[in-house]
Every structure is written in C-alpha cells, then in structure tokens.
C-alpha positions in Angstrom: 0.0 0.0 0.0 2.8 2.4 0.8 4.4 1.6 -2.5 1.2 2.3 -4.3 0.7 5.5 -2.5 4.1 6.7 -3.4 3.5 5.9 -7.1 0.2 7.8 -7.0 1.9 10.8 -5.3 4.6 10.8 -7.9 2.1 10.7 -10.7 0.1 13.5 -9.2 3.2 15.7 -8.7 4.2 15.0 -12.4 0.8 16.2 -13.7 0.9 19.2 -11.3 4.4 20.1 -12.5 3.3 19.7 -16.1 0.3 22.0 -15.7 2.5 24.5 -13.6 5.0 24.8 -16.4 2.3 26.3 -18.6 0.3 28.2 -16.1 2.7 30.1 -13.7 4.3 33.3 -14.9 6.0 36.3 -13.4 4.2 39.6 -13.4 5.0 41.5 -16.6 5.6 45.2 -16.7 3.1 47.1 -18.9 3.9 49.1 -22.1 3.8 52.9 -22.2 1.0 54.1 -24.4 2.4 57.6 -24.9 5.5 59.3 -23.7 4.5 62.2 -21.3 7.1 63.9 -19.0 4.2 65.1 -16.7 3.0 61.6 -16.2 4.3 58.9 -13.9 6.6 58.5 -11.0 9.5 61.1 -11.6 10.9 63.9 -9.5 9.2 66.7 -11.4 5.8 65.3 -10.6 6.3 65.4 -6.8 5.1 68.6 -5.0 6.8 69.8 -1.8 5.1 69.4 1.5 4.1 72.4 3.6 7.2 72.0 5.8 9.4 71.8 2.7 8.0 75.0 1.3 9.3 76.8 4.3 12.9 76.0 3.1 13.0 75.6 -0.7 16.7 76.5 -0.6 17.9 73.1 0.6 18.1 69.8 -1.4 18.6 66.9 1.0 19.4 63.5 -0.5 19.8 60.2 1.3 21.5 57.0 -0.2 21.1 53.6 1.6 23.6 50.9 0.8 23.1 47.2 0.4 23.7 44.7 3.2 20.5 42.9 4.1 18.7 43.7 7.3 21.9 45.3 8.7 21.7 48.0 6.0 17.9 48.4 6.4 18.3 48.9 10.2 21.2 51.3 9.8 19.2 53.4 7.4 16.2 53.3 9.6 18.3 54.6 12.4 19.3 57.6 10.3 15.6 58.4 9.5 14.9 58.3 13.2 17.7 60.7 13.9 16.5 63.1 11.2 13.0 63.0 12.6 14.3 63.9 16.0 16.5 66.8 14.7 14.7 70.1 14.5 16.0 73.3 12.7 14.6 76.8 12.6 13.5 77.8 9.1 11.6 80.9 8.2 10.8 81.4 11.8 9.4 77.9 12.3 10.8 74.7 13.7 10.7 71.9 11.3 12.2 68.4 11.4 15.2 67.7 9.3 13.4 64.6 8.0 10.8 67.0 6.4 13.7 68.5 4.3 14.5 65.2 2.5 13.8 65.4 -1.3 15.4 62.3 -2.6 16.3 58.8 -1.4 18.3 56.0 -3.3 18.2 52.5 -2.0 20.1 49.3 -2.9 19.3 45.8 -1.8 18.6 45.8 1.9 18.6 49.6 2.0 15.9 49.7 -0.7 13.3 48.3 1.7 13.8 51.2 4.2 13.7 53.8 1.3 10.7 52.2 -0.4 8.7 51.8 2.9 9.2 55.5 3.9 8.5 56.6 0.3 5.2 54.7 0.4 4.0 55.2 4.0 5.9 58.2 5.4 6.0 58.5 9.2 4.1 55.3 9.5 7.5 53.6 9.2 8.2 54.5 12.9 5.0 52.6 14.0 5.2 49.2 12.3 8.4 48.8 10.2 10.3 47.0 12.9 7.6 44.4 13.4 6.9 44.0 9.7 10.5 43.8 8.4 13.5 44.7 10.7 12.8 42.2 13.5 11.2 39.5 11.4 13.2 36.5 10.1 12.5 37.2 6.5 15.1 34.7 5.3 13.4 31.9 7.3 9.9 32.8 6.0 11.1 32.7 2.5 12.9 29.4 3.0 9.7 27.8 4.5 7.7 29.0 1.4 10.3 27.5 -0.8 11.0 24.1 0.9 7.7 23.2 2.7 4.9 24.4 0.5 4.1 21.8 -2.3 2.0 24.4 -4.1 5.1 26.5 -4.5 7.2 23.5 -5.7 4.7 23.2 -8.6 4.9 26.9 -9.4 8.7 26.9 -9.2 8.8 24.2 -11.8 7.6 26.8 -14.4 10.4 28.3 -16.4 8.6 31.6 -16.0 8.3 31.7 -12.2 11.4 31.5 -9.9 12.7 32.2 -6.4 12.7 35.9 -6.6 9.2 35.9 -7.9 8.2 34.0 -4.8 10.1 36.5 -2.7 8.3 39.4 -4.3 5.0 37.9 -3.5 5.9 37.7 0.1 7.1 41.3 0.2 4.0 42.4 -1.6 1.6 40.8 0.8 3.3 41.2 4.1 5.5 44.3 3.8 4.3 46.7 1.0 0.5 45.8 1.0 0.2 45.5 -2.7 1.4 49.1 -3.3 2.5 50.2 -6.8 4.6 53.2 -8.0 1.3 55.0 -8.6 0.7 54.7 -4.9 4.2 56.1 -4.3 3.4 59.1 -6.5 0.1 59.7 -4.6 2.0 59.9 -1.3 4.0 62.9 -2.7 6.9 62.1 -0.5 10.7 62.2 -1.5 11.6 60.9 -4.9 12.5 57.3 -3.9 14.8 55.4 -6.3 15.1 51.6 -6.1 18.2 50.4 -7.9 18.9 47.0 -9.6 21.4 45.8 -12.1 21.0 44.5 -15.6 22.5 41.0 -15.5 23.9 41.0 -19.0 25.5 44.5 -19.4 26.0 45.4 -15.7 24.1 48.7 -16.2 22.3 50.3 -13.2 18.6 50.2 -13.7 16.4 52.6 -11.6 12.7 52.2 -10.9 11.5 55.6 -12.0 9.4 56.6 -15.0 12.3 58.6 -16.4 14.3 55.3 -16.6 11.3 53.3 -17.8 10.7 55.8 -20.7 13.9 54.3 -22.2 12.1 50.9 -22.6 8.7 52.4 -23.3 7.1 50.8 -20.2 4.6 52.3 -17.7 6.0 52.0 -14.2 2.7 53.2 -12.5 1.1 49.8 -12.0 4.3 47.9 -11.2 4.5 46.6 -7.6 7.1 48.2 -5.3 7.7 44.8 -3.9 9.0 43.4 -7.2 11.4 46.4 -7.5 12.8 45.6 -4.1 13.0 42.0 -5.0 15.0 42.9 -8.1 17.3 45.2 -6.0 18.0 42.4 -3.5 18.2 39.5 -6.0 21.7 38.3 -4.9 23.2 36.4 -7.8 23.0 32.5 -7.5 21.1 32.6 -4.2 18.1 34.2 -5.9 16.9 34.4 -9.4 16.7 37.6 -11.6 13.5 39.6 -11.9 12.7 39.9 -15.6 11.3 43.0 -17.4 9.8 43.1 -20.9 11.5 45.7 -23.2 9.0 47.7 -25.4 11.7 50.2 -26.6 10.9 51.8 -30.0 7.1 51.9 -29.5 6.7 55.3 -27.6 9.0 57.8 -29.6 11.6 58.0 -26.9 14.8 59.8 -27.9 18.1 59.7 -26.1 18.7 63.0 -24.2 20.7 65.6 -26.1 23.7 65.4 -23.7 24.1 61.7 -24.3 23.5 62.0 -28.0 26.4 64.5 -28.2 28.6 62.2 -26.1 27.9 59.3 -28.5 28.7 61.5 -31.5 31.9 62.9 -30.1 33.1 59.4 -28.9 35.6 61.0 -26.6 37.6 58.4 -24.7 37.8 58.0 -21.7 34.6 59.9 -21.0 32.0 59.0 -18.3 29.1 60.5 -20.2 30.0 58.5 -23.4 30.3 55.3 -21.3 26.8 55.9 -19.8 25.3 56.6 -23.2 27.0 53.5 -24.6 25.7 51.4 -21.8 22.1 52.6 -22.2 22.2 52.1 -26.1 21.5 48.3 -26.0 18.2 49.0 -24.1 16.9 51.0 -27.1 16.7 47.9 -29.4 13.9 45.6 -28.1 14.5 43.2 -31.0 18.0 42.4 -29.9 17.2 42.9 -26.2 13.5 41.9 -25.8 14.0 41.1 -22.0 15.9 42.7 -19.2 17.1 40.4 -16.3 17.6 42.3 -13.1 19.9 41.2 -10.2 21.1 42.8 -7.0 21.7 46.6 -7.3 24.9 46.2 -5.4 26.6 44.6 -8.4 26.6 48.0 -10.2 26.5 50.4 -7.2 26.3 49.3 -3.6 25.8 52.8 -2.2 23.0 54.1 -4.4 25.3 57.2 -5.2 25.4 56.5 -8.9 21.8 57.5 -9.2 22.9 61.1 -8.5 26.0 61.1 -10.7 24.3 59.5 -13.7 21.2 61.7 -13.4 23.4 64.8 -13.9 25.3 63.1 -16.8 22.0 62.3 -18.5 20.8 65.9 -18.2 24.2 67.3 -19.2 25.1 69.4 -16.2 24.0 70.3 -12.6 22.0 73.4 -13.5 19.9 71.7 -16.1 19.2 68.9 -13.7 18.0 71.4 -11.1 15.8 73.1 -13.6 14.2 69.9 -14.9 13.3 69.0 -11.2 12.0 72.6 -10.7 14.7 73.2 -8.1 16.1 76.5 -9.3 16.2 78.1 -5.8 18.5 75.6 -4.3 21.4 76.9 -2.3 22.4 74.0 -0.1 22.9 70.4 -1.6 23.3 67.8 1.1 24.1 64.1 0.4 23.9 61.7 3.3 25.5 58.4 2.5 24.5 55.4 4.8 27.1 52.7 4.2 26.6 49.3 6.0 30.0 48.1 4.9 31.5 44.8 5.8 35.0 43.9 6.9 37.3 42.1 4.6 37.9 38.5 5.9 41.6 38.2 6.5 41.5 34.7 8.1 42.5 33.1 4.8 45.8 34.7 5.0 46.7 32.3 7.7 46.1 29.2 5.5 48.7 27.8 3.1 46.7 25.1 1.4 44.3 25.4 -1.6 41.3 27.6 -0.7 37.7 26.7 -1.3 35.7 28.4 -4.0 33.5 30.0 -1.4 36.5 31.9 0.0 37.4 33.3 -3.5 33.8 34.3 -4.2 33.6 36.0 -0.8 36.8 37.9 -1.4 35.9 38.9 -4.9 32.6 40.3 -3.7 33.8 42.2 -0.8 36.9 43.6 -2.4 35.1 44.8 -5.6 32.3 46.5 -3.6 34.7 48.2 -1.2 37.0 49.5 -3.9 34.0 50.7 -6.0 32.4 52.4 -3.0 35.6 54.3 -2.4 35.9 55.4 -5.9 32.3 56.5 -6.0 32.4 58.6 -2.9 35.7 60.2 -4.2 34.0 61.0 -7.5 31.1 62.7 -5.8 33.5 64.9 -3.7 35.6 65.8 -6.8 32.4 66.8 -8.7 31.2 69.5 -6.2 33.4 72.3 -7.5 32.3 71.5 -11.1 28.7 71.3 -10.2 28.9 74.6 -8.3 30.4 76.3 -11.3 27.6 74.9 -13.6 24.9 76.2 -11.2 26.4 79.7 -11.0 27.0 80.0 -14.7 23.4 78.9 -15.4 21.7 80.9 -12.6 23.7 84.2 -12.7 23.7 86.9 -15.3 27.1 87.1 -17.1 29.7 88.9 -15.0 27.3 89.2 -12.0 28.0 86.2 -9.8 27.0 87.0 -6.3 28.1 84.6 -3.6 26.4 86.5 -0.8 23.8 84.4 1.2 20.8 83.9 -1.1 22.6 85.3 -4.1 22.6 83.5 -7.5 26.2 82.3 -6.8 25.5 81.0 -3.3 25.7 77.2 -3.5 27.2 74.9 -0.9 27.7 71.1 -0.9 27.7 68.8 2.1 28.7 65.1 2.0 27.8 63.3 5.2 28.9 59.7 5.6 27.3 57.3 8.1 29.7 54.2 8.1 31.2 52.0 10.8 34.7 53.3 10.1 33.6 56.5 11.9 33.5 54.6 15.2 36.8 55.2 17.3 36.6 51.9 19.1 38.1 49.1 17.0 36.1 46.4 18.8 32.9 48.1 18.1 33.8 48.7 14.5 34.5 45.0 14.0 31.4 44.0 15.8 29.1 45.9 13.4 31.1 45.0 10.2 30.8 41.3 11.1 27.1 41.2 11.5 25.5 39.1 8.8 24.2 40.6 5.6 21.2 38.2 5.4 17.6 39.1 6.0 17.8 37.9 9.5 19.1 39.7 12.6 18.6 39.4 16.3 16.2 42.1 17.6 19.0 43.4 19.9 21.4 43.8 16.9 18.7 45.8 15.1 18.4 48.1 18.1 22.2 48.5 18.3 22.3 49.4 14.6 19.6 52.0 15.1 21.5 53.5 18.0 24.9 53.6 16.3 23.4 55.2 13.2 22.2 58.0 15.3 25.5 58.3 17.1 27.6 58.3 13.9 25.3 60.9 12.2 25.2 63.4 15.1 28.9 63.1 15.8 29.7 63.9 12.2 31.6 67.2 11.8 30.0 67.7 8.3 26.5 67.1 9.9 27.3 69.6 12.6 28.4 72.1 9.8 25.2 71.6 8.1 23.1 72.2 11.3 25.0 75.3 12.0 24.6 76.7 8.5 20.8 75.8 8.6 20.3 77.8 11.7 
C-alpha cells in the first residue's frame, strides 16, 4: 500500500508540475502608451510638503547601501535621527526629516527607502515588526521548501525564487502598493536600484528610466522592484522586465547624443550613453534580467551622478526638477559596509571556491564604493560652477547668502569606520548581511546610526549653517 501511495503521489506531482510549467508566470511590466514627462513616478511630478515649502533652498538626499537587514536597520536609524532633529527655518521649527527630497536605496537599503516613500511617518510605527525584527530569510525558506504548491509553481520556467520572494514582500510588507501609490504619497523621490545582469548597467525604478524601454511604471509593484534590487546572484533568481523600446517615440537625451557622436575616450558621459544604447533595441534585447543593485553600485550614489550626466550638467538637472532656488545640496551616504575577511591569509593550502567568491565580492564592492564617494566629492566644484553659470547673469555672480552664486555642498557619511573603538567597528562590520538579525542587533544598529550621524563634523556644519 505504501508503495502504491508513493506511485500515485509521484504521478500527481508529475501532472501538477506539467500544468504548472504552462500556467505560472512572473508579473509582466506594462507598455507605455504615450511618452509624457508630466506623467508617472518622476521627481518633477512630486510637489513639496508644507514644511518643505518653508525652506526651498535646501536639497537633502539620502542614499542607503546594500547589506541585508543590517543595511535596512542602519538606514532606519538615520531616519529616526533626522526625525528627532529640528531646525529653525523661516521662523518655524521643522524636522530635518521633512527636508528630505530624494532617497536612493540598494538591496537591503531599498526596503527602508521604499517603505518610507510609500508610508511616510508610519514607518516609525510598524516597520520593525513587519521587516526589521522578522526572520524574512526563514519565512522565504519555508515557502520554498515546505509548500508543495510552490514546488509546482517553481517548476515553471517563467516563475522563480525571486518571484516567490516578491509575492511575500508584496503581501506582508508593502501591502500591494505600486509606484502610482508612491506618487500619490507625494513624499521624497525614492529610487530603487537594480542591475542588468547582461550589461551590468544600473537600472532605476523611476518613470524617467522606464521611458527608455517604453514601459509604464505606474502599475508595477514596489515589492518586485525591491525583490530585483536584492536578488543576490546565485542565491536568488533575476527579476525579468519586458522591453518595449521603440514603441513610444523615446529619444536619447541631447547630452548623451552628443557624447555618442563625439566618442571622446575616456569619458563617463560617453560610457553611460554607450551602456544605455542596447536597451533601445527591443529586438536584440527583448528582455531585461535584473539582479542585486549592489553589483553596479552598492551605495546608491550613482543615481545622483548618472542623473546629472543624463541631463548634461547640474544646473539643467535642477531646472528639470523645478529646483532653481537651491542653495544647499546635502548628500547623506549610509554605508553598511562589511570587513574584509583576513582569516584566509593564515592558511597555506588550496582555498575553497566559497573563499574566493567572498573575497571577490567584498573587495570589488569596497573599492568601487571608495571610488564613487571620491568622484562625488571631486564633482562638487564643477557642479557649483555649472549652477552659478546657469543661474547668474554674465559677470554678475554674487556669492552672498541667497545670491545667485550662493551654493554649498555637504557630503555626510554614516559608516562604521567613523567609530573610534576598534572592537565596536569590528562587531558591526561582522554582522550578517542576510535578511535575519537578532532584535538586539537591530536596536544596536539604530543607536549607532544616530550616534555616527550626530557626531559627524559635516553634519554639525550643516546644522550650524541651517540655523
């Protein structure tokens, strides 16, 4: 009887699997019927809150790195600190959190950015119990290993592990919200970053970026964007987009056209234009497979750099976003960095593949992070000059407070290297980068984020200048 039961079970599973292969499919992004710069989730379509209108001279941008729940908790701690920091503007006290115009998130950091972008201050009420202090990794593993229904669905070539994860995020974290809901919230522009698996190009979930592939982002679930941003290669499968390029009359921005024509090498603008060109041919590239955003930029900073390159210069970028009156540009980089594992230096025998993969990943990310931060710093004088040249009449550049040439940049880093105690630095750098942390570790990350931010000399300079 047991043998017969097993045979029947195998046959049932066979038929279920066969039907599953034909039935189950990932959610497909929709085509864009008509290109319209005043439609969709993009910065120019977000209106400032009442608090923000009191201080339209400040552009405050936050970038949240990858690193699983560790990165999400560190980013959350920064939001808490900004919420509790008040400044006097136009005779009124406002929270520094209300100054935030822009957030860019990668992998674990994308969850904190997306949740705040969707729900605002509600993040301080339920985000811990819905995400930070939940064993997300365990929940996904149980859905994968112990639910026969999911075995059937996963047998389909059009439904994979990240699709299953996206369903979980959609139901239990983001409540079915789409980017149209994000637009209705009218909060900071929130960019979730992923990486094209084939070309290594950063892909942002904004309508400006989706114009390139003639796709409408409005109805796309925020959960799937976060699933793409955190789709660690090998462990998780890519999230797939359909490319409709060539159907909505999209044209490459003038600055990138000129860069392609000039073909000046080496040139970052040319490289960006060259990297985007394959996306314009939907016949050669009908699908876009997205993996973890950390592969192309683990800090989320490239979203700022590349936006300015797309627009041509800093002044054109401000004008496009209706930000002509900006005099202070603030970038807060939240970096949940890891520590390079040096234990392998003590072994003389052949090392396992896992050791090589770990070293390759950590070294490449750390080196790339350093280069990106340095590039941002080096760009400040150039951007300041572009803004002054665009905003001031010829020969009349006034650098007095509030004048056309008054522009100041601040780069504030929240990273574990700022901690003076070596043991404490090592403790935080060695926390796992999975979606599972002890509640006590979450609380410690929140506290250390606040401490690093408030102790930052650059942050104190900003507060002094704002007052």
